[in-house]
Each structure stands twice: as structure tokens, then as C-alpha cells.
N, C-alpha and C positions, 0 to 999 in steps of 0.2 A: 823916412817920409817921402823923399823924392822918388825912391824906387817904387813905393806904393802908388804914388800918383801916376808914374809912368806905366806901371802894370795896369792900373785902372783905365788909363787912356788907351792902352793897347787892346785891352779886353773890349772896351766900347767900340773901337774901330773894327775889330774882328767881328763882333756881334752885328754891328751895322752892315758891314760888308756881306756877311752871311745872309742877313735878312734881305738885303737888296738882291743878292744872287738868287735866293730862293724865290723871290717875288718878281724877278725880272720878266718872265713871260706873262705876268699878270698885271703889269703896270698900267695897261690901257683900261680906261673906265668903261669903254663900250665894246660889245661883241655882237657881231651879226652872224647868224647861222642860216644855211639853206639845207633843208632835209627832204628826203623822200620818206614818206610815212605810210605805213599800212594801217588802215582803219578797220578794226574788227568789232562789229556791233554785237551787243548782248541780246538785242531783240527780245526784251522782257516786258514785264507788266501785263495788265489784262489783255491788251491788244496782242502782245506776243503769244500769250497763252491761247489766243484764238487763231494763231497762224499768221499774223501780220509780221513782216520782216522787211529790212532794207539790206541791199547788197553790201558786202565788204569791198574795199577798193584801196588802191594806192593813190595818195594825194601829195601835192607839193606843199611845203611848209616853209615859211620865213619867220625867223624870230629875232628880236632885238633885245639885248640885255644891257642893263646899266649896273656897274659895280659900285656900291656905296663904300665898301671896304674890300680887301682881298677875299673875304669870306662871304659877304652878304650882297646879294644882287636881286634885281627885279627883272623879269623876262616877260615880254609881250609876244604872244604867238599868233601869227596871222596866216591866212590863206585866202583864196577867192571862193565864192559860193560853189559848193560841191553838189553835183547832181546825183541822186540815188534812184534806183528802181524800187518801187514799193510792191511787195508780193503778198499774196494770200495763199497759204499752203503751197508755196513754190510757184504759183502762177502770177505773172505780172499784172497788176491792176492799176498802175499809174506811176508817176514820178513826183519828186519834190527836190528842192535845193535847201542846203543848210549852210550858214556862215557862222563859224564857231570861234571868234577871238577869245583868247584866254590870257589872263594876267596871273603870274606866279611870283611868289617870294622864294628865293633859293638860298641854301647854305652850301658853299663850296669848300671842300677839303683841300688844303693847299700845301700839305707837308709830304706829298708822295711823288715829288719830282714831276715828270712829264704827265703822269697819270693823275687826272683831276676829277674825282667823282663829285656828285652833287645830289641834293635832295630838294624838292620843291613842293609847294602847296599854294593853292590860290582859288580863283573863281573863273568860271566859264559863263559866257553869254552866247546863246545860240539863237539865230534868227532863221526861221523857216520861211521859204518863199517859193513862188512858181509851183504851187501845189496843184497837181492834176491827178486826182484819184477817182477812178470810175466815172470819168467825164464830169467831175464836179459834184458827184453825189456825196462824197466824203471830204472833210476838211480837217485841218489840224490847228491847234493853238500855235500862234506865230512865234512866241518868245519863251525861252527857257533860261533859267539861272541855276547853276549848280557848282559844287566843289570840283576841284581838279587836283590830282596828286601826280608826282613826277619823281623818277630816279634816272640818273644817267651819268655819263662821264665824257670829258674831253681828254684827248691825248695830244699834247703839244708836239707839233712837227718842227716849229722854230719859234721865234719871238712872237709872231703874229698868227700863224696858221695852226689849226688843229683839226683832227677828225673827231666826230661826235657820234655817240650812241645814246638813245633816249627812249624811255618807256613812260607813257602817261595813262592814267585812268581818269576819264572825264565823265561826269554825271550829267546826262542830257535826257530830258523827257518831254513829252507833249501829250495833249489829250486829242484823241481821234473822235470826230463827231459820229453821229448815227448810233450811239449806244455802244461803240466799240471799246471805249475806255482809254486808260493811260497807256502810252507806249514808251518804254524805256530803251533809248538807244544805248546809253552808257558804254561807249566804246573803249577798248584798249587800243592805244596808238603806239606802234613800235617804229622808231625812225633812225635813219643813219644819214650823216651829212658832213659838211665842212663848216668850220667856223673861222672868222677873222676878227682878231682883237686889236683895238687901236685906242 
């Protein structure tokens, strides 16, 4: 009986130690990442079919994550209002800005050592502003709500720092006035960056 209790205690200690060692880089509940992100617009919908498009570009991105458990987290993705050229059949006809904060729920896989892949899904809100198309002849609907999907990974460099690779599909659309119709931006965003967990 005594040997059984000692064996059970040793097993618990080893299991606990292994779990702590496995989750050691993940102990912090907060993570902040800075990314450089390439925005590639789908330029679809009725307006896209008529030749309306916005330019692709690199943008800065900051995100803040909170881990409820080692596996489950929420991520808020932020940037500042991004300016785009609006084109009609390749010719510039104006500019606009969009601000697209996104909130995602994530599942992180934690049993692969330093390599930590994750999946995310959530909602995007986009605010269009500073619209100047054909000298004000055309306008766009200012607000857009849509789903967002995400896949990526962190690679731990040490207890706190990691490198990050991330791909998102965000559904953003707006209505263009003047009988042009719906314009689907629906970008794919590919990002690389650094993360700090604490």
C-alpha cells in the first residue's frame, strides 16, 4: 500500500512537472504582436464587375490577445485608418480610407513544442471615411460588418518572445452610390511579425 501511494505521488509530481514544462512559454495570459501585413483585395461584387477596384498594399498591424486557457484566446486586431486609391478600369478616380478592427476567438495547439499553430474565427467591423471619388459624385456606405477567418502560428524564441506568421480572410463590403452597386473588398491578409507574451 505504501509503495502504491509513493508511486502515485511520484506519478502526480512527474505529470505536474511535465505539464508545467510544456506550458512554461505559455504561462502569460497576455500577448501583444506587431505585424507587417499585405492586404490583397478581392475587388468583387457588382462594382468590381464594372471595373471598380482598390489598390493592394502593406499595412502595419497591432494585435492584443488574452488567453483564457492555454488553448483558448481572444484576439483584437487593430491598425490606423488605411488610405486606398479607388480605380475604374485601372484609372484612378479617387481615394477613401478604411478602419477595420477585428475580434477573433482562437484555438491554440500547445503540444508541438516551440511551434504553436492556431485557428481563429470572429467578426470584423469596417468604417469607411474620407471618401473622395470623382469629386464627390460617388459615395459609399460608411459601415460594414462581416465574418473573419484566421490561421497562423507562433514560434517561441524564449519564454516571452516569438515570431509569428498569420493569414486572414476578412469579409468587407460596401454599397457604391450612383447605381454602381455593391463592392466586395473581401481581402486576404498575409502577415509576419513578432509577439511578446507576459
